[in-house]
N, C-alpha and C positions, 0 to 999 in steps of 0.2 A: 447835590452832595455840594457842598458847605462848600463858603471859600475859603474855610481852608484847608479845605483836604484840595481846593485847583490852586491854589496857592500850592503847597507844596505840593503837587505831580507833580504843577508846571517845575518848580528847582530841582525836580526828583529827574528831570527828560535834562535841566541845565547840567545835574552835576552828575548825569550818565554821557554827554557829553563830554562835559570837558573831559572826562577820566578815557572817553574812545583817544579822544584825545592826544595824553600822554600814551595811550599803550601803544598807539602808531608812528609816532616817534621815537619811541621804543624799538618799536619794531625793521623803523629804518636802519637800525644800525645793522652791522656784519654780526651776523647769532654768535656768537662766544660759547664757552662750556663749564662746567664747573661743576660745584654739589651745591644742591636747597639746601636748606631747610624750613619744614614747615612747624610746629609746635602748636596744639592747640589744648585751650587749657581745662575740657571738662565734659561727661557723655548726659549729663541734665537734660539739655538741649541735639536734638535728634540734626541739629544746622550744621555740626560740620562735620559727618561723615556725609550727611545726604548731599550740603550744599557749595561750605567753604571750603571741601578739601580737592570735589570734584571742576569747581571753576578755576581752585588753582592749577591742579594739574592737568585740566583740558590747554591755557593759557604758558602754562612752564615747554608743553610741548608743542604750542604752533610757534612759538618764539626761540626755543633753546634745546632745540627735539634730543641735539648730547648730552644736558645737562643731565643730572644725574636729581631726581628728588627725592627727599626722606620725611615721614609721616610722624609723628607720634600725636598721642590724646596722653594728656596728664591725668585724667579722670580723679581733676578735684583735686591734685593730693601736690601738696607745691614740691615733698621733696619728693617723688617723682617728674616732678617736670629738671629741675634742680639736675638728674641723673641723664632726661634724653636732653639735655642741651651737652651736658657732656661730653655723651659721648655723640652727638649728632660735629661736631667740634675736636670729635677723636677719628669721627670719619673722613674728619677732612670736607666740608661746609664752610664755607667763603660765604653767605649769605644766610639770614634767619630772621628767618617772618613768626612773630611769639607771638601768642595769644596768651598771656601771665594769665595765670590761677592767683596771686598774688600780686596786682600790682607795686608794693612796695618791697619785695622781697625778689622781682623783677632789676633792680638798678642796679644789683650787685651782675649777676647775668647779663648786663646789658655792658659792664665797664668789665670784664672779662675777656668780653666777645669783643669789644674795639679793640683791648689792648695785646691785643694777637694779630690785631689790621682787619679784624670779621667785623661784615656789616651787620646790623639790625633795625627788622622792620620793625615795629610796634603794631598788631594787629586789633585791629577791630577797643581794643585795651589801648589808654596807653603808661605808658612807665611817666610817673607828674615829675618824683626826686630828680630824674636824671634822661640829657636829652640821648634819644634812640636818631639812628641816621635820619630815619621814615614813619612816619602817622598817617597809615592809611583804617577808615575808619569812617562809619555814617558817625553824623553831626547828636550823636547820642542827645545834647545838649537842646539843640530843638529836638526828638525827640518826646523826650520828659516832658515838655512845652507845649507840643502840638497832643500826647495822650488826652495833656489834661486839659487844655481849653477845648477840648472836643470832646469831655465828658462835663463842664459846665456851660460849655453851650447846648449840648440834649440836654440835662436837667433845663436848663432857665425854656429853651423849647415843649417841653413840658410841663412848666410850670408849677419847678417844689422847688417850696419856697426853702427862703436861703435862714428862713427859724426854724425850719422843722428840724435841720439835726448840721451833721455836716458827714465827713468823708473818709475811708480809709487808706489810706496810706500803704502800700504794698512794695516795697524797695529791693533791689537789689545784692548780688554780696556788699557784705560789706569793704569784706578783701580786693574790689575789682573794680578802679579810676573808672571806669567806664559808667556804672552804674552809677558812684558817688557824682558822676555829670547829666545824670539821665534824673540821679536825682531832685540835683540845682532847677534842672527844666522844669521837674514836675510842682516843685512851687514857686516857679515864677507862676504858670501857668494856673496858678490854684492863690495866688495874689491879690488881692482887689475882685476879687470870683463874688465873698459874703457868706460862701457856704468853705463856716471851718475843717477845719483837723483833726476831727476824733481821738485819734490815735498813728501810730507809723509805726510799719519793722523793717527792717533790716534783716534782708532774710539772708541764711547761711548757707551758700555755695548756690543757690539761688536755687534750692531745693524744695520742688511744688509742694510736697507731704508736708512741712516747716513750715510755710508759708499756709497752706488750711487748714493747720494749724492754729499759725496766731487766728486766722481769720474767726474759728473756730470761738478762741477764748471772748474774742471783740465780738460777737452774737451776741454773746452768753453776757456783755457786760453794757452797750449796748441796743440792740435790740432793734426796733424800727426806728431810729435816731438815723443809722446808717443809711442816708441816700446816695453813694455810690462809692464805691470801690478807683482808687489810681492805682492801677498794678504796672509790675515797669517791663514786662517780658509774659508774652503767652500761656512759658509753666506754673508764674505764680497766679497770672489770674484765673488759669484755667485750679487750682490751690482755690483759692478766695469762692470762686463757681460751688465746689466740690461741696465745701464750706457752708454755704447755705443752704446747698440742698438735703444736707447733712441731716442742717436746723429744721426744714420742710418751712424754708422762709420763698412764701410764693405771691408772684413773681422776686425772681431773682433780683436785687437791685442792679444797674449799666456798673459792669468794670471794664476796664480797662485793658488792653494788651499792648503786644509787641514782638513782633519774628517774624509775623504773616505764616503762621504752621501749618499746617494742616487739621492738628487738633485747633489748634483757634482760631483760624478758619470757621469747622465747626459751629465748634463753638457761637459764634455769630448768624454760620447758619440756621441753625435750634434755638438764637434768640435767647442765647446764657450770657452771651459776650459783648459789650455795644460795641467796642473799636481794635486793629491792632495797627499795626503800620511796617508799610509793606517796603521791606528793605532789601531784596535778592541779590545773596552774599554773594553767589557768583562776580558782580562787578565789584565789588573792593575786595577777593579772593583775586578777578584776574587785574584791578590796578594795581597789588602787590608781585605780583608776577613779571609784569610789565618794570617794578622800581627794581625790581633785585634784580631780573634779565640786565636793567638799564648799571645796575651795581659791577656785574659781574662785565660791562662791557666795560671800564671804569670813566665813567662817564654819570655822576650822580644825578639825579630829576629835580630840577626846581617843586618846591613843595607852592598849593595853592592861596596857604598861609600858613602859622606858627600857631605852633598849640604846643604847650609847656617846655618853647624855644630847640621844637624839635619841627622839620618840614611836615608841612601835613597836608593829605587830599583828603575834604572832609564830605559825604556826599549827601544831600539832601532825600528823606527817604516820605514817602505819603502817605497820609491817614485812614482808614480803610473803615468802612463801616458796611455794611448789610444796606445802605441804596448805591453799594457805587464798586463793591465786590465781582460782582459779575463782570463790568468794563475793567474795571481795572485790575482783575488776578484771575481773574479765569480764560475772560476772553485774549485777555495779552498772553496767554500763553504758560503763566506764574502758575497756575493749577492747573487740577484737568477737574471736570462733572466726573468721572469717573471715583479718581478718587476724593474725588468731595462728600460727592453724593452718596453715600453707603447707608444702610441700614437705617436706625432711625435721622436720619441724614436728611432722605429723602425728600419728604416730604417737607421740607422745612427749604431745598431747592425749590421744589417747585414752586412756592410761592418768591422765591425770588429770580424766576426767568432762568436756576439755570439746567441744564439736561442735557444729554450723557447724547 
């Protein structure tokens, strides 16, 4: 395991500890009642349905059993999210947890809610142009820097010369401020590495097919000059891997990811993706629930830091590669061998010592 991975894993444990500290403080308050909305941005990633909302709902049920929780997903449509936002206000929401489709457009939603005394918790993606009442997320800039540094370290350890070529950079959605932070971190992680950036792309809606299409064009353009790909999440990373395979490139250059999705972890097991970021969404979702209950109780939680003039709590995630996937993901129960070691991934699991 690299020293970078060790550092981030220790930081992850610290972030979780701090998060549960906030939780316990809020849990000590008298359980209030009220309506809380949880508005997520898209369905391109499976995390919102499988992890974020279940984690939020579970924590709300524990801290505020008399609260009503409203859940909506905008499926990457700004107008749909606007309608959903208006709908939950009409249904009496006193706190809205908002992961915006468009971070700029979300400013008007924040203003509208606050003018009616409704608290807005920015979730995962910040709202840079106007202060929300609170912001809960993983450290997105730190994520970008970590995946880029991890890739650079791998290239140097495998003696890939800086003169051979360079890397592609597949960023997230241009309307997502969190993607902008990841992008900033990637630039910082690549700076001074000696590996030049051949080209970069902001992937609309984080859509893997669009990432795949762009990378396909870059393979035609640069060919063997591509020594690696810094992709901002597992979906865009998977799109990059698919592009190389479709082009008959073997082996696939190392590709990064983020979110530790089942598909992303399986690509690492197969040797097709180099790294991902373990950031259990349930942790952030639970923290958002605690903040929401705090607001319902009339006690605004204090932020650990401030980002975009908003009190914030940022959790530190861990870098995952094939070297620590078993120990940090499977052995700690974040994913099971049963789910990961299916069909063509069974052989890769055996090589990593992952068994049912």
